[in-house]
C-alpha positions as CSV (number, residue, x, y, z in Angstrom):
1,X,155.3,75.5,52.1
2,X,153.8,79.0,51.2
3,X,152.9,79.4,55.1
4,X,156.4,78.8,56.0
5,X,157.6,81.4,53.6
6,X,154.9,83.9,54.9
7,X,153.1,83.8,51.7
8,X,149.3,83.2,51.2
9,X,147.2,82.0,48.2
10,X,143.8,82.9,46.9
11,X,142.3,80.6,44.4
12,X,140.0,82.0,41.8
13,X,138.3,80.5,39.1
14,X,140.8,81.5,36.4
15,X,144.0,81.8,38.4
16,X,145.7,81.2,41.6
17,X,147.3,84.2,43.3
18,X,150.3,84.0,45.6
19,X,151.3,87.1,47.6
20,X,153.0,87.9,51.0
21,X,150.3,87.1,53.6
22,X,150.8,90.5,55.3
23,X,149.6,92.3,52.0
24,X,146.2,90.5,51.4
25,X,144.4,93.3,53.3
26,X,146.0,95.9,51.3
27,X,143.9,97.2,48.4
28,X,147.1,97.2,46.1
29,X,148.1,93.6,46.9
30,X,147.4,92.5,43.5
31,X,150.4,94.5,42.1
32,X,152.7,92.3,44.0
33,X,150.9,88.9,43.6
34,X,152.2,86.1,41.5
35,X,149.4,84.8,39.1
36,X,149.6,81.0,38.3
37,X,147.2,79.2,35.8
38,X,144.3,77.1,37.8
39,X,144.8,73.9,39.1
40,X,144.1,71.1,36.3
41,X,140.8,69.2,36.6
42,X,140.9,66.3,39.0
43,X,144.0,67.5,40.9
44,X,142.0,68.0,44.3
45,X,140.7,65.8,47.1
46,X,138.3,66.5,49.9
47,X,139.4,65.1,53.3
48,X,137.3,64.2,56.2
49,X,139.1,64.2,59.7
50,X,138.2,62.8,63.0
51,X,141.0,63.6,65.5
52,X,141.6,61.9,69.0
53,X,144.4,63.2,71.3
54,X,145.2,61.0,74.0
55,X,142.0,59.1,73.4
56,X,139.7,62.3,73.6
57,X,138.1,64.0,70.7
58,X,139.6,67.2,69.4
59,X,138.4,69.7,66.9
60,X,139.5,69.0,63.3
61,X,138.4,70.2,59.7
62,X,135.6,68.3,57.9
63,X,135.6,68.6,54.1
64,X,139.3,70.1,54.0
65,X,140.0,70.6,50.4
66,X,143.6,69.8,49.3
67,X,145.5,70.6,46.2
68,X,148.1,68.1,44.7
69,X,151.6,69.0,46.2
70,X,150.2,71.8,48.3
71,X,150.4,72.0,52.1
72,X,147.3,72.7,54.1
73,X,147.3,72.7,58.0
74,X,145.2,73.1,61.1
75,X,145.9,73.4,64.8
76,X,144.1,71.6,67.7
77,X,144.7,71.6,71.3
78,X,148.3,73.0,70.8
79,X,149.2,70.5,68.2
80,X,150.0,71.7,64.6
81,X,149.1,69.3,61.6
82,X,150.3,69.7,58.2
83,X,148.9,67.6,55.2
84,X,149.8,67.4,51.7
85,X,148.6,65.1,48.9
86,X,151.5,64.0,47.1
87,X,149.7,62.4,44.4
88,X,145.9,62.4,43.6
89,X,145.1,59.5,41.4
90,X,141.9,57.6,40.1
91,X,141.6,55.2,43.1
92,X,143.0,57.4,45.9
93,X,145.6,59.9,47.3
94,X,149.1,59.5,48.6
95,X,149.0,61.6,51.7
96,X,152.0,63.2,53.6
97,X,151.4,64.2,57.2
98,X,153.8,66.4,59.5
99,X,152.6,66.6,63.2
100,X,154.2,69.2,65.5
101,X,152.9,68.1,68.9
102,X,153.0,71.0,71.5
103,X,156.4,72.2,70.3
104,X,158.0,68.8,70.2
105,X,160.1,67.8,67.2
106,X,158.1,67.1,64.0
107,X,156.8,63.7,63.1
108,X,156.8,62.8,59.4
109,X,154.6,60.0,58.0
110,X,153.2,58.9,54.8
111,X,150.0,56.9,53.7
112,X,148.1,55.8,50.6
113,X,144.4,56.5,51.3
114,X,141.8,54.7,48.8
115,X,138.7,56.9,48.1
116,X,135.8,56.7,50.5
117,X,137.5,54.1,52.8
118,X,138.1,55.5,56.3
119,X,141.6,54.8,57.7
120,X,143.0,55.4,61.0
121,X,146.6,56.9,61.4
122,X,148.1,56.5,64.7
123,X,151.1,58.7,65.9
124,X,152.8,58.0,69.2
125,X,155.3,60.3,71.0
126,X,156.6,61.1,74.5
127,X,155.9,64.8,76.0
128,X,158.9,66.8,77.4
129,X,158.3,64.9,80.9
130,X,158.6,61.5,79.2
131,X,155.0,60.7,79.5
132,X,153.5,58.7,76.3
133,X,150.9,60.5,74.3
134,X,149.0,59.4,71.2
135,X,147.3,61.1,68.4
136,X,144.8,59.3,66.1
137,X,143.4,60.6,63.0
138,X,140.5,58.9,61.1
139,X,140.7,59.9,57.4
140,X,138.5,59.7,54.6
141,X,139.5,61.0,51.1
142,X,136.9,61.8,48.7
143,X,137.8,62.7,44.8
144,X,137.0,66.2,43.6
145,X,136.7,67.2,40.1
146,X,137.5,70.8,39.7
147,X,135.2,72.9,37.5
148,X,136.2,73.5,34.0
149,X,138.1,76.9,33.7
150,X,136.3,78.2,30.5
151,X,136.9,82.0,29.8
152,X,133.8,83.8,28.3
153,X,134.4,85.9,25.2
154,X,132.9,89.1,24.8
């Protein structure tokens, strides 16, 4: 969601900072940032992704760290992928996927991924010329326990 609003986030051990993306390189950007408390422990998952576009391997992130209810995205060969863990539980993650293949209408999907179990997610569509196309993601989710956020007293 933040990317669609031209916002960027920076996760620090004691807070999450949100600011307009075009101000992150500005030395005074902290003055405009919104500071939120850190993510609670156990509310992250790491996702390994293998991607095939029309049966051919394509680049995809491995070890993508996802926060609950926060969108993360990547692009590969003209396709935009957005992923969000809607619920990160003890045994797996409920994952939402939005695919925007080469400027086509967005394809939405939802899947439950048990931890450490590879699952294939297939998406079929037709390109503007009517030719059938395929997207296949092999996903493996791993639980992540966030470090404790203890503040040192001086």
